[in-house]
C-alpha positions in Angstrom: 0.0 0.0 0.0 1.4 3.4 -1.0 1.1 6.4 1.3 1.0 10.0 0.2 4.8 10.4 0.6 5.7 7.5 -1.7 5.7 9.8 -4.7 7.5 12.7 -3.1 10.7 13.6 -4.8 13.6 14.2 -2.4 17.1 15.6 -2.8 15.8 18.0 -5.4 17.6 21.2 -4.3 19.7 23.2 -6.7 22.2 26.0 -6.1 20.3 28.6 -8.1 22.4 31.8 -7.8 25.0 33.5 -5.5 25.5 37.1 -4.4 28.0 38.9 -2.2 26.0 42.1 -1.7 23.5 42.0 1.2 21.2 44.6 -0.4 20.9 42.3 -3.5 20.3 39.4 -1.1 17.5 41.3 0.5 16.0 42.2 -2.9 16.0 38.6 -4.0 14.5 37.4 -0.8 11.6 39.9 -1.0 11.0 38.9 -4.6 11.1 35.2 -3.8 8.7 35.6 -0.9 6.3 37.6 -3.1 6.4 34.9 -5.8 6.2 32.2 -3.1 9.5 30.6 -4.1 10.8 28.3 -1.4 14.5 28.8 -0.8 17.3 28.6 1.8 20.6 30.3 2.1 24.0 28.9 2.4 26.9 31.2 3.3 30.2 30.2 1.9 33.1 31.9 3.6 36.2 32.7 1.4 39.5 31.1 2.3 41.8 32.8 4.8 44.2 34.2 2.2 41.3 35.6 0.2 40.0 37.4 3.2 43.4 38.8 4.2 44.7 39.9 0.9 41.7 40.2 -1.3 39.1 41.5 1.1 36.6 39.1 -0.5 33.1 38.9 1.0 31.3 35.7 1.7 29.2 34.2 -1.1 25.5 33.9 -0.3 24.1 31.0 -2.3 20.3 30.7 -2.9 19.2 27.1 -3.0 15.7 26.3 -4.3 13.6 23.3 -5.1 14.1 22.3 -8.8 10.4 22.3 -9.3 10.4 26.1 -8.9 13.2 26.8 -11.3 11.1 28.5 -14.0 9.4 30.7 -11.4 12.7 31.7 -9.8 14.2 32.6 -13.2 11.2 34.8 -13.9 11.6 36.5 -10.5 15.3 37.2 -11.2 14.6 38.5 -14.7 12.1 41.0 -13.2 14.7 42.5 -10.8 16.6 44.1 -13.7 18.9 46.6 -12.2 20.7 44.2 -9.9 21.1 41.5 -12.5 24.8 42.1 -13.0 25.5 41.5 -9.3 23.9 38.0 -9.4 26.0 35.0 -10.4 23.7 32.3 -11.8 24.7 28.8 -10.9 21.8 26.4 -11.6 23.6 23.3 -10.5 22.6 20.3 -8.3 23.1 21.2 -4.7 25.6 19.1 -2.7 24.0 19.9 0.7 24.8 17.2 3.2 23.7 17.1 6.7 26.6 16.5 9.0 26.3 15.5 12.7 
């Protein structure tokens, strides 16, 4: 007998895009919430040498459900003026839960 979760697709997150500017992050978050795109953020800190010599900021990666890819792309396309500050990734997420 199948239950309602038998057909649920799991491990379907993708790394959609990354930003370093917190204002752009906020704009994307607001747009995703308005369009009801489910997401989570992963902060990737740069290496020690990059922080010391390059002053590089951490990358903020937006991870979304692959079923919402089209909607998320439309949302990003509507942002317009911050488009150049967004690095599009669209790759399978390698999120692992570690204990």
